N, C-alpha and C positions, 0 to 999 in steps of 0.2 A: 639592738634593735637604735636607728638614732633617731637624734634627741628631734629633732622633726618628724619624722614623720609619725611619733606616738601622738605629740598633739593635735586636739581635734581643731579642721576646720572649721572656720568660725563663718555662718553665710551671714552675708550681712541682709539691713533692714530692706526688702523688695524682694530678697533670692529665693522661689521657691528647692525644693528637691524632694523628686521621689526616686526610687527605688524597688524597682520588678525586675526578677532573674536576671540578677544579675548589669540590670540595663540602667547606667544614672543619668537619670533627665529633671536639668540646670533650669530652670528659669526667669529668668532678672530684665532686668528695664534696655540693654543691652540687644534681647534675643533666646534663643533658647540653643544648650548644646546639650547632646544626647552619647549618652560616650558609653560603647559595652566595656566593661569592668573586668580582670583574670580571675575566674574561678577561683586559684588562689589562694586571695585575701577576701578576710568577711570585710563588708562594708555593713556599717550600722548609720542612720541617722536617726537623732535626738538633740531634745531641747537646741535649735535652729545650728548645729553641728553639725560634720558628718567626722566620723572615725574608721579607721580604718584600717583593723590589725592584718597578724599576719599566725598563721598557728604556731609555725616552726622558723630554724632561721634559714632555712636552704638557699645557695643564689637564687629559685627559680623565683621564691617566691617574695625576696628581698627586693630582685629586680621590676613586680610589679608597684610598689609599697610607697603612695605619695601623691598629693595632689599638689595642685595653682590651680590661681586666680587669674586675672586676665593680663595677658602678654604685647609686649611692643615691641620689632626691632626697627630704627635706628639706623636712614641714609643718607651719603653727605654728596654732594655735587660736586666736584674743582674741574676748572678745564672758565679758561675766559666766556662768556656769554654764558655761561651751561645757569637754565636754570629751572623750578618749579612753579606750579601756580598749582588748584583747584577753580574747578569749577560747580559748581554743585554737587557730586558726591564725585565725579570725574575728578581722574588726579594727570593733568596737563606738566609734559616734559617736555625742556627747548635744549635739545645735547649736541647740534652741532649737524643733525640732519637739514634734508630740505624743507622739511615738515617737522609740526609736533607732533610729538609722542605719545596719545592716549591713553590713559587703562579706566576704566567702569569698576565701580569697591564689587566688588562679586560681597554675598549674602555675608554678613558676621563680621568681613572687612571695614574698619575705615581709616582714612586717610586723612592724614595733618600733617600743612604746610607753614613750621611755625615762625622759618626763612625761605627765602629761597632760596639755597643752593641746601636746606632741609628736609626732609622729609620721616614723617611718620609713619609704620604698616600700623594698626592693632585692631585688635579680634581674640575673640572667647580661645578660640580653638593657635595649638601649637604649633600645632602641621600646613593651617591653610597662612599665618602670617610668615612666617616661614617661605613658604613657596609664593606666597606674594609677591616676598625682599628679595627674592631671588629671581622673580620672574621681572621685577622693578630693573634691580643690577645687572644683566643681560642685558638688555637694551643699548646697553655702550660699558661693559669693564674696566674698568683702572688698567693703564695699560704702562707698561715697568719704563718708558722712556721720557718722559714728559710725566707723567701718573696723574692724567689728563681717565674723567670718568666718575658712576658710579659705585659709590661703596661703604662697607658696612660704617657705622659710627667706632670710631679707637683702631680701624682695618687699618693695616703697616702694608706698606706698597713695596713691595723690592724697589728701589730700583735700580736700571742698568746702565750704566755707559752706553754715548750715544759713538757715533763713526767718529774716526780721529784722521785727518787729512794729510798725508803723503810728505813725508819728511826725507 
């Protein structure tokens, strides 16, 4: 069993968790998250901590073992005049189109713009954060010739050589 998987997941102050019939509900200041857990693992809530154990070391049970906290995906805008802004809960992107592209924050997702060329997508659900970051990236994917576009932080875009003149 992994060292991290053995450790109990501490519930921070103001966060409560309930378990009923393998449905784990966690309520906190950022909202509520409900997740149906696998029947292959045993879940217990005691002393402000959640412990997840598995009866044996079969591959199927190992794959369902582990818990996490909030998730963040960071995006970067690369290109002359490309910038992001926040209007209330909306994310507004100016990425070379004749109009700004706006995104409303879905339930459980929060946008943060620490700099005009940086976007942080935050939330409690890994799937929702990853999906929203992918949708934002699809507005203007990084292109291989000049490297312009919206990319994940730390993503390396393979550059291609442009056309050469006749000789």
